[in-house]
Every structure is written in C-alpha cells, then in structure tokens.
mmCIF file as Biopython writes it, N, C-alpha, C and O atoms, coordinates in Angstrom:
data_model
#
loop_
_atom_site.group_PDB
_atom_site.id
_atom_site.type_symbol
_atom_site.label_atom_id
_atom_site.label_alt_id
_atom_site.label_comp_id
_atom_site.label_asym_id
_atom_site.label_entity_id
_atom_site.label_seq_id
_atom_site.pdbx_PDB_ins_code
_atom_site.Cartn_x
_atom_site.Cartn_y
_atom_site.Cartn_z
_atom_site.occupancy
_atom_site.B_iso_or_equiv
_atom_site.auth_seq_id
_atom_site.auth_asym_id
_atom_site.pdbx_PDB_model_num
ATOM 1   N N  . MET A ? 1  ? 0.819  -1.197 0.000   1.0 0.0 1  A 1 
ATOM 2   C CA . MET A ? 1  ? 0.000  0.000  0.000   1.0 0.0 1  A 1 
ATOM 3   C C  . MET A ? 1  ? 0.863  1.260  0.000   1.0 0.0 1  A 1 
ATOM 4   O O  . MET A ? 1  ? 0.582  2.210  -0.730  1.0 0.0 1  A 1 
ATOM 5   N N  . MET A ? 2  ? 1.907  1.265  0.816   1.0 0.0 2  A 1 
ATOM 6   C CA . MET A ? 2  ? 2.764  2.458  0.887   1.0 0.0 2  A 1 
ATOM 7   C C  . MET A ? 2  ? 3.457  2.715  -0.453  1.0 0.0 2  A 1 
ATOM 8   O O  . MET A ? 2  ? 3.616  3.862  -0.872  1.0 0.0 2  A 1 
ATOM 9   N N  . LYS A ? 3  ? 3.862  1.644  -1.112  1.0 0.0 3  A 1 
ATOM 10  C CA . LYS A ? 3  ? 4.516  1.798  -2.410  1.0 0.0 3  A 1 
ATOM 11  C C  . LYS A ? 3  ? 3.567  2.475  -3.392  1.0 0.0 3  A 1 
ATOM 12  O O  . LYS A ? 3  ? 3.964  3.373  -4.136  1.0 0.0 3  A 1 
ATOM 13  N N  . ARG A ? 4  ? 2.309  2.036  -3.387  1.0 0.0 4  A 1 
ATOM 14  C CA . ARG A ? 4  ? 1.312  2.654  -4.276  1.0 0.0 4  A 1 
ATOM 15  C C  . ARG A ? 4  ? 1.055  4.100  -3.887  1.0 0.0 4  A 1 
ATOM 16  O O  . ARG A ? 4  ? 0.919  4.959  -4.759  1.0 0.0 4  A 1 
ATOM 17  N N  . ARG A ? 5  ? 0.987  4.383  -2.585  1.0 0.0 5  A 1 
ATOM 18  C CA . ARG A ? 5  ? 0.761  5.756  -2.123  1.0 0.0 5  A 1 
ATOM 19  C C  . ARG A ? 5  ? 1.881  6.666  -2.612  1.0 0.0 5  A 1 
ATOM 20  O O  . ARG A ? 5  ? 1.632  7.775  -3.085  1.0 0.0 5  A 1 
ATOM 21  N N  . HIS A ? 6  ? 3.119  6.185  -2.493  1.0 0.0 6  A 1 
ATOM 22  C CA . HIS A ? 6  ? 4.257  6.987  -2.939  1.0 0.0 6  A 1 
ATOM 23  C C  . HIS A ? 6  ? 4.227  7.204  -4.448  1.0 0.0 6  A 1 
ATOM 24  O O  . HIS A ? 6  ? 4.829  8.152  -4.952  1.0 0.0 6  A 1 
ATOM 25  N N  . TRP A ? 7  ? 3.539  6.345  -5.158  1.0 0.0 7  A 1 
ATOM 26  C CA . TRP A ? 7  ? 3.398  6.506  -6.605  1.0 0.0 7  A 1 
ATOM 27  C C  . TRP A ? 7  ? 2.283  7.491  -6.934  1.0 0.0 7  A 1 
ATOM 28  O O  . TRP A ? 7  ? 2.406  8.270  -7.879  1.0 0.0 7  A 1 
ATOM 29  N N  . ILE A ? 8  ? 1.191  7.466  -6.158  1.0 0.0 8  A 1 
ATOM 30  C CA . ILE A ? 8  ? 0.014  8.287  -6.442  1.0 0.0 8  A 1 
ATOM 31  C C  . ILE A ? 8  ? 0.185  9.738  -5.995  1.0 0.0 8  A 1 
ATOM 32  O O  . ILE A ? 8  ? -0.112 10.653 -6.762  1.0 0.0 8  A 1 
ATOM 33  N N  . VAL A ? 9  ? 0.653  9.961  -4.779  1.0 0.0 9  A 1 
ATOM 34  C CA . VAL A ? 9  ? 0.665  11.292 -4.180  1.0 0.0 9  A 1 
ATOM 35  C C  . VAL A ? 9  ? 1.390  12.341 -5.023  1.0 0.0 9  A 1 
ATOM 36  O O  . VAL A ? 9  ? 0.815  13.403 -5.257  1.0 0.0 9  A 1 
ATOM 37  N N  . PRO A ? 10 ? 2.608  12.110 -5.487  1.0 0.0 10 A 1 
ATOM 38  C CA . PRO A ? 10 ? 3.271  13.148 -6.283  1.0 0.0 10 A 1 
ATOM 39  C C  . PRO A ? 10 ? 2.524  13.479 -7.581  1.0 0.0 10 A 1 
ATOM 40  O O  . PRO A ? 10 ? 2.583  14.608 -8.068  1.0 0.0 10 A 1 
ATOM 41  N N  . ARG A ? 11 ? 1.831  12.497 -8.126  1.0 0.0 11 A 1 
ATOM 42  C CA . ARG A ? 11 ? 1.099  12.729 -9.365  1.0 0.0 11 A 1 
ATOM 43  C C  . ARG A ? 11 ? -0.171 13.540 -9.123  1.0 0.0 11 A 1 
ATOM 44  O O  . ARG A ? 11 ? -0.634 14.249 -10.016 1.0 0.0 11 A 1 
ATOM 45  N N  . ALA A ? 12 ? -0.732 13.440 -7.928  1.0 0.0 12 A 1 
ATOM 46  C CA . ALA A ? 12 ? -1.954 14.175 -7.603  1.0 0.0 12 A 1 
ATOM 47  C C  . ALA A ? 12 ? -1.703 15.678 -7.545  1.0 0.0 12 A 1 
ATOM 48  O O  . ALA A ? 12 ? -2.620 16.465 -7.780  1.0 0.0 12 A 1 
ATOM 49  N N  . ASP A ? 13 ? -0.480 16.083 -7.236  1.0 0.0 13 A 1 
ATOM 50  C CA . ASP A ? 13 ? -0.151 17.498 -7.107  1.0 0.0 13 A 1 
ATOM 51  C C  . ASP A ? 13 ? 0.319  18.133 -8.408  1.0 0.0 13 A 1 
ATOM 52  O O  . ASP A ? 13 ? 0.590  19.333 -8.445  1.0 0.0 13 A 1 
ATOM 53  N N  . ARG A ? 14 ? 0.419  17.364 -9.453  1.0 0.0 14 A 1 
ATOM 54  C CA . ARG A ? 14 ? 0.908  17.907 -10.719 1.0 0.0 14 A 1 
ATOM 55  C C  . ARG A ? 14 ? -0.086 18.897 -11.314 1.0 0.0 14 A 1 
ATOM 56  O O  . ARG A ? 14 ? -1.300 18.704 -11.249 1.0 0.0 14 A 1 
ATOM 57  N N  . ASN A ? 15 ? 0.450  19.943 -11.886 1.0 0.0 15 A 1 
ATOM 58  C CA . ASN A ? 15 ? -0.352 20.933 -12.587 1.0 0.0 15 A 1 
ATOM 59  C C  . ASN A ? 15 ? -0.308 20.568 -14.069 1.0 0.0 15 A 1 
ATOM 60  O O  . ASN A ? 15 ? 0.760  20.556 -14.682 1.0 0.0 15 A 1 
ATOM 61  N N  . THR A ? 16 ? -1.466 20.273 -14.633 1.0 0.0 16 A 1 
ATOM 62  C CA . THR A ? 16 ? -1.503 19.865 -16.033 1.0 0.0 16 A 1 
ATOM 63  C C  . THR A ? 16 ? -1.510 21.056 -16.983 1.0 0.0 16 A 1 
ATOM 64  O O  . THR A ? 16 ? -1.356 20.882 -18.192 1.0 0.0 16 A 1 
ATOM 65  N N  . ALA A ? 17 ? -1.687 22.262 -16.453 1.0 0.0 17 A 1 
ATOM 66  C CA . ALA A ? 17 ? -1.655 23.459 -17.293 1.0 0.0 17 A 1 
ATOM 67  C C  . ALA A ? 17 ? -0.225 23.692 -17.771 1.0 0.0 17 A 1 
ATOM 68  O O  . ALA A ? 17 ? 0.730  23.567 -17.004 1.0 0.0 17 A 1 
ATOM 69  N N  . THR A ? 18 ? -0.099 24.024 -19.020 1.0 0.0 18 A 1 
ATOM 70  C CA . THR A ? 18 ? 1.221  24.260 -19.579 1.0 0.0 18 A 1 
ATOM 71  C C  . THR A ? 18 ? 1.347  25.700 -20.038 1.0 0.0 18 A 1 
ATOM 72  O O  . THR A ? 18 ? 0.358  26.422 -20.159 1.0 0.0 18 A 1 
ATOM 73  N N  . GLY A ? 19 ? 2.562  26.096 -20.288 1.0 0.0 19 A 1 
ATOM 74  C CA . GLY A ? 19 ? 2.807  27.433 -20.792 1.0 0.0 19 A 1 
ATOM 75  C C  . GLY A ? 19 ? 3.461  28.323 -19.761 1.0 0.0 19 A 1 
ATOM 76  O O  . GLY A ? 19 ? 3.673  27.937 -18.611 1.0 0.0 19 A 1 
ATOM 77  N N  . ARG A ? 20 ? 3.767  29.500 -20.196 1.0 0.0 20 A 1 
ATOM 78  C CA . ARG A ? 20 ? 4.447  30.469 -19.352 1.0 0.0 20 A 1 
ATOM 79  C C  . ARG A ? 20 ? 3.613  30.844 -18.132 1.0 0.0 20 A 1 
ATOM 80  O O  . ARG A ? 20 ? 2.413  31.094 -18.244 1.0 0.0 20 A 1 
ATOM 81  N N  . GLY A ? 21 ? 4.247  30.880 -16.984 1.0 0.0 21 A 1 
ATOM 82  C CA . GLY A ? 21 ? 3.571  31.273 -15.752 1.0 0.0 21 A 1 
ATOM 83  C C  . GLY A ? 21 ? 2.946  30.128 -14.980 1.0 0.0 21 A 1 
ATOM 84  O O  . GLY A ? 21 ? 2.421  30.335 -13.886 1.0 0.0 21 A 1 
ATOM 85  N N  . HIS A ? 22 ? 2.992  28.931 -15.525 1.0 0.0 22 A 1 
ATOM 86  C CA . HIS A ? 22 ? 2.434  27.771 -14.836 1.0 0.0 22 A 1 
ATOM 87  C C  . HIS A ? 22 ? 3.569  26.984 -14.190 1.0 0.0 22 A 1 
ATOM 88  O O  . HIS A ? 22 ? 4.613  26.762 -14.803 1.0 0.0 22 A 1 
ATOM 89  N N  . HIS A ? 23 ? 3.353  26.571 -12.957 1.0 0.0 23 A 1 
ATOM 90  C CA . HIS A ? 23 ? 4.347  25.791 -12.230 1.0 0.0 23 A 1 
ATOM 91  C C  . HIS A ? 23 ? 4.052  24.306 -12.371 1.0 0.0 23 A 1 
ATOM 92  O O  . HIS A ? 23 ? 2.941  23.914 -12.731 1.0 0.0 23 A 1 
ATOM 93  N N  . ALA A ? 24 ? 5.043  23.492 -12.088 1.0 0.0 24 A 1 
ATOM 94  C CA . ALA A ? 24 ? 4.886  22.040 -12.218 1.0 0.0 24 A 1 
ATOM 95  C C  . ALA A ? 24 ? 3.907  21.479 -11.186 1.0 0.0 24 A 1 
ATOM 96  O O  . ALA A ? 24 ? 3.251  20.472 -11.452 1.0 0.0 24 A 1 
ATOM 97  N N  . ALA A ? 25 ? 3.796  22.111 -10.012 1.0 0.0 25 A 1 
ATOM 98  C CA . ALA A ? 25 ? 2.880  21.644 -8.965  1.0 0.0 25 A 1 
ATOM 99  C C  . ALA A ? 25 ? 1.748  22.647 -8.794  1.0 0.0 25 A 1 
ATOM 100 O O  . ALA A ? 25 ? 1.926  23.850 -8.985  1.0 0.0 25 A 1 
ATOM 101 N N  . ARG A ? 26 ? 0.592  22.130 -8.433  1.0 0.0 26 A 1 
ATOM 102 C CA . ARG A ? 26 ? -0.547 23.014 -8.177  1.0 0.0 26 A 1 
ATOM 103 C C  . ARG A ? 26 ? -0.316 23.754 -6.855  1.0 0.0 26 A 1 
ATOM 104 O O  . ARG A ? 26 ? 0.304  23.219 -5.935  1.0 0.0 26 A 1 
ATOM 105 N N  . ALA A ? 27 ? -0.811 24.962 -6.774  1.0 0.0 27 A 1 
ATOM 106 C CA . ALA A ? 27 ? -0.665 25.772 -5.567  1.0 0.0 27 A 1 
ATOM 107 C C  . ALA A ? 27 ? -1.638 25.314 -4.491  1.0 0.0 27 A 1 
ATOM 108 O O  . ALA A ? 27 ? -2.724 24.817 -4.792  1.0 0.0 27 A 1 
ATOM 109 N N  . LEU A ? 28 ? -1.244 25.485 -3.242  1.0 0.0 28 A 1 
ATOM 110 C CA . LEU A ? 28 ? -2.130 25.210 -2.118  1.0 0.0 28 A 1 
ATOM 111 C C  . LEU A ? 28 ? -2.895 26.482 -1.790  1.0 0.0 28 A 1 
ATOM 112 O O  . LEU A ? 28 ? -2.385 27.588 -1.965  1.0 0.0 28 A 1 
ATOM 113 N N  . GLN A ? 29 ? -4.105 26.316 -1.318  1.0 0.0 29 A 1 
ATOM 114 C CA . GLN A ? 29 ? -4.893 27.463 -0.874  1.0 0.0 29 A 1 
ATOM 115 C C  . GLN A ? 29 ? -4.393 27.881 0.508   1.0 0.0 29 A 1 
ATOM 116 O O  . GLN A ? 29 ? -4.015 27.030 1.313   1.0 0.0 29 A 1 
ATOM 117 N N  . GLN A ? 30 ? -4.387 29.167 0.783   1.0 0.0 30 A 1 
ATOM 118 C CA . GLN A ? 30 ? -3.894 29.670 2.064   1.0 0.0 30 A 1 
ATOM 119 C C  . GLN A ? 30 ? -4.697 29.075 3.215   1.0 0.0 30 A 1 
ATOM 120 O O  . GLN A ? 30 ? -4.124 28.729 4.248   1.0 0.0 30 A 1 
ATOM 121 N N  . GLU A ? 31 ? -6.002 28.953 3.057   1.0 0.0 31 A 1 
ATOM 122 C CA . GLU A ? 31 ? -6.836 28.393 4.117   1.0 0.0 31 A 1 
ATOM 123 C C  . GLU A ? 31 ? -6.433 26.951 4.442   1.0 0.0 31 A 1 
ATOM 124 O O  . GLU A ? 31 ? -6.441 26.549 5.605   1.0 0.0 31 A 1 
ATOM 125 N N  . THR A ? 32 ? -6.088 26.190 3.428   1.0 0.0 32 A 1 
ATOM 126 C CA . THR A ? 32 ? -5.653 24.807 3.629   1.0 0.0 32 A 1 
ATOM 127 C C  . THR A ? 32 ? -4.389 24.768 4.480   1.0 0.0 32 A 1 
ATOM 128 O O  . THR A ? 32 ? -4.278 23.956 5.398   1.0 0.0 32 A 1 
ATOM 129 N N  . VAL A ? 33 ? -3.450 25.636 4.176   1.0 0.0 33 A 1 
ATOM 130 C CA . VAL A ? 33 ? -2.193 25.688 4.923   1.0 0.0 33 A 1 
ATOM 131 C C  . VAL A ? 33 ? -2.445 26.130 6.363   1.0 0.0 33 A 1 
ATOM 132 O O  . VAL A ? 33 ? -1.849 25.585 7.293   1.0 0.0 33 A 1 
ATOM 133 N N  . GLU A ? 34 ? -3.317 27.108 6.550   1.0 0.0 34 A 1 
ATOM 134 C CA . GLU A ? 34 ? -3.603 27.597 7.905   1.0 0.0 34 A 1 
ATOM 135 C C  . GLU A ? 34 ? -4.278 26.521 8.746   1.0 0.0 34 A 1 
ATOM 136 O O  . GLU A ? 34 ? -3.950 26.363 9.922   1.0 0.0 34 A 1 
ATOM 137 N N  . VAL A ? 35 ? -5.211 25.782 8.164   1.0 0.0 35 A 1 
ATOM 138 C CA . VAL A ? 35 ? -5.889 24.696 8.893   1.0 0.0 35 A 1 
ATOM 139 C C  . VAL A ? 35 ? -4.882 23.613 9.260   1.0 0.0 35 A 1 
ATOM 140 O O  . VAL A ? 35 ? -4.881 23.120 10.388  1.0 0.0 35 A 1 
ATOM 141 N N  . TRP A ? 36 ? -4.026 23.243 8.312   1.0 0.0 36 A 1 
ATOM 142 C CA . TRP A ? 36 ? -2.997 22.229 8.566   1.0 0.0 36 A 1 
ATOM 143 C C  . TRP A ? 36 ? -2.045 22.698 9.664   1.0 0.0 36 A 1 
ATOM 144 O O  . TRP A ? 36 ? -1.681 21.921 10.546  1.0 0.0 36 A 1 
ATOM 145 N N  . SER A ? 37 ? -1.647 23.957 9.613   1.0 0.0 37 A 1 
ATOM 146 C CA . SER A ? 37 ? -0.721 24.501 10.603  1.0 0.0 37 A 1 
ATOM 147 C C  . SER A ? 37 ? -1.332 24.460 12.003  1.0 0.0 37 A 1 
ATOM 148 O O  . SER A ? 37 ? -0.661 24.084 12.964  1.0 0.0 37 A 1 
ATOM 149 N N  . GLU A ? 38 ? -2.587 24.841 12.118  1.0 0.0 38 A 1 
ATOM 150 C CA . GLU A ? 38 ? -3.253 24.821 13.422  1.0 0.0 38 A 1 
ATOM 151 C C  . GLU A ? 38 ? -3.384 23.397 13.950  1.0 0.0 38 A 1 
ATOM 152 O O  . GLU A ? 38 ? -3.185 23.155 15.140  1.0 0.0 38 A 1 
ATOM 153 N N  . ALA A ? 39 ? -3.715 22.462 13.077  1.0 0.0 39 A 1 
ATOM 154 C CA . ALA A ? 39 ? -3.832 21.060 13.492  1.0 0.0 39 A 1 
ATOM 155 C C  . ALA A ? 39 ? -2.484 20.542 13.973  1.0 0.0 39 A 1 
ATOM 156 O O  . ALA A ? 39 ? -2.417 19.812 14.962  1.0 0.0 39 A 1 
ATOM 157 N N  . LEU A ? 40 ? -1.419 20.912 13.288  1.0 0.0 40 A 1 
ATOM 158 C CA . LEU A ? 40 ? -0.085 20.478 13.679  1.0 0.0 40 A 1 
ATOM 159 C C  . LEU A ? 40 ? 0.315  21.074 15.027  1.0 0.0 40 A 1 
ATOM 160 O O  . LEU A ? 40 ? 0.929  20.392 15.847  1.0 0.0 40 A 1 
ATOM 161 N N  . LYS A ? 41 ? -0.028 22.337 15.261  1.0 0.0 41 A 1 
ATOM 162 C CA . LYS A ? 41 ? 0.266  22.957 16.561  1.0 0.0 41 A 1 
ATOM 163 C C  . LYS A ? 41 ? -0.473 22.248 17.683  1.0 0.0 41 A 1 
ATOM 164 O O  . LYS A ? 41 ? 0.099  22.001 18.745  1.0 0.0 41 A 1 
ATOM 165 N N  . GLN A ? 42 ? -1.737 21.917 17.455  1.0 0.0 42 A 1 
ATOM 166 C CA . GLN A ? 42 ? -2.525 21.224 18.479  1.0 0.0 42 A 1 
ATOM 167 C C  . GLN A ? 42 ? -1.978 19.825 18.727  1.0 0.0 42 A 1 
ATOM 168 O O  . GLN A ? 42 ? -1.918 19.374 19.871  1.0 0.0 42 A 1 
ATOM 169 N N  . PHE A ? 43 ? -1.584 19.145 17.677  1.0 0.0 43 A 1 
ATOM 170 C CA . PHE A ? 43 ? -0.998 17.816 17.828  1.0 0.0 43 A 1 
ATOM 171 C C  . PHE A ? 43 ? 0.286  17.894 18.655  1.0 0.0 43 A 1 
ATOM 172 O O  . PHE A ? 43 ? 0.490  17.101 19.574  1.0 0.0 43 A 1 
ATOM 173 N N  . GLY A ? 44 ? 1.147  18.856 18.322  1.0 0.0 44 A 1 
ATOM 174 C CA . GLY A ? 44 ? 2.405  19.032 19.051  1.0 0.0 44 A 1 
ATOM 175 C C  . GLY A ? 44 ? 2.164  19.340 20.517  1.0 0.0 44 A 1 
ATOM 176 O O  . GLY A ? 44 ? 2.845  18.803 21.392  1.0 0.0 44 A 1 
ATOM 177 N N  . ALA A ? 45 ? 1.194  20.204 20.784  1.0 0.0 45 A 1 
ATOM 178 C CA . ALA A ? 45 ? 0.870  20.532 22.165  1.0 0.0 45 A 1 
ATOM 179 C C  . ALA A ? 45 ? 0.360  19.301 22.915  1.0 0.0 45 A 1 
ATOM 180 O O  . ALA A ? 45 ? 0.679  19.103 24.087  1.0 0.0 45 A 1 
ATOM 181 N N  . GLY A ? 46 ? -0.434 18.479 22.229  1.0 0.0 46 A 1 
ATOM 182 C CA . GLY A ? 46 ? -0.940 17.255 22.849  1.0 0.0 46 A 1 
ATOM 183 C C  . GLY A ? 46 ? 0.184  16.274 23.167  1.0 0.0 46 A 1 
ATOM 184 O O  . GLY A ? 46 ? 0.181  15.634 24.218  1.0 0.0 46 A 1 
ATOM 185 N N  . VAL A ? 47 ? 1.142  16.160 22.254  1.0 0.0 47 A 1 
ATOM 186 C CA . VAL A ? 47 ? 2.281  15.274 22.489  1.0 0.0 47 A 1 
ATOM 187 C C  . VAL A ? 47 ? 3.105  15.781 23.675  1.0 0.0 47 A 1 
ATOM 188 O O  . VAL A ? 47 ? 3.486  14.997 24.545  1.0 0.0 47 A 1 
ATOM 189 N N  . LEU A ? 48 ? 3.377  17.075 23.711  1.0 0.0 48 A 1 
ATOM 190 C CA . LEU A ? 48 ? 4.169  17.645 24.794  1.0 0.0 48 A 1 
ATOM 191 C C  . LEU A ? 48 ? 3.449  17.516 26.148  1.0 0.0 48 A 1 
ATOM 192 O O  . LEU A ? 48 ? 4.097  17.357 27.183  1.0 0.0 48 A 1 
ATOM 193 N N  . ALA A ? 49 ? 2.127  17.583 26.135  1.0 0.0 49 A 1 
ATOM 194 C CA . ALA A ? 49 ? 1.373  17.445 27.373  1.0 0.0 49 A 1 
ATOM 195 C C  . ALA A ? 49 ? 1.485  16.035 27.950  1.0 0.0 49 A 1 
ATOM 196 O O  . ALA A ? 49 ? 1.294  15.832 29.149  1.0 0.0 49 A 1 
ATOM 197 N N  . GLN A ? 50 ? 1.794  15.071 27.099  1.0 0.0 50 A 1 
ATOM 198 C CA . GLN A ? 50 ? 1.916  13.677 27.549  1.0 0.0 50 A 1 
ATOM 199 C C  . GLN A ? 50 ? 3.307  13.393 28.147  1.0 0.0 50 A 1 
ATOM 200 O O  . GLN A ? 50 ? 3.494  12.364 28.797  1.0 0.0 50 A 1 
ATOM 201 N N  . LEU A ? 51 ? 4.263  14.277 27.939  1.0 0.0 51 A 1 
ATOM 202 C CA . LEU A ? 51 ? 5.622  14.038 28.431  1.0 0.0 51 A 1 
ATOM 203 C C  . LEU A ? 51 ? 5.774  14.356 29.894  1.0 0.0 51 A 1 
ATOM 204 O O  . LEU A ? 51 ? 6.862  14.204 30.449  1.0 0.0 51 A 1 
#
C-alpha cells in the first residue's frame, strides 16, 4: 500500500496546465495551509502534554 501511495501522491499534485507562468505543482490554498498549521500545533501541544 505504501509503495502505491508513494506513486500516487506526487502525481496528484501535478499541474496539467502548460505554458508560461504555470508551475509544475498546483498551488495550495492559504486556508488549507492555515488549517494544517493549526492542526499540527494542536498535535504538538498534545504530544508535549503527555511528556
């Protein structure tokens, strides 16, 4: 399963648009990054609280 995941994930982020001004990977939305960042902070705080 992990081998397949490592094959799928990089392809999911590819930007199929071609031409000037297009990057190889699709951009992330700022809200997505902020939600992920907050979840990571809460996870870290939870881990530290267990120590």
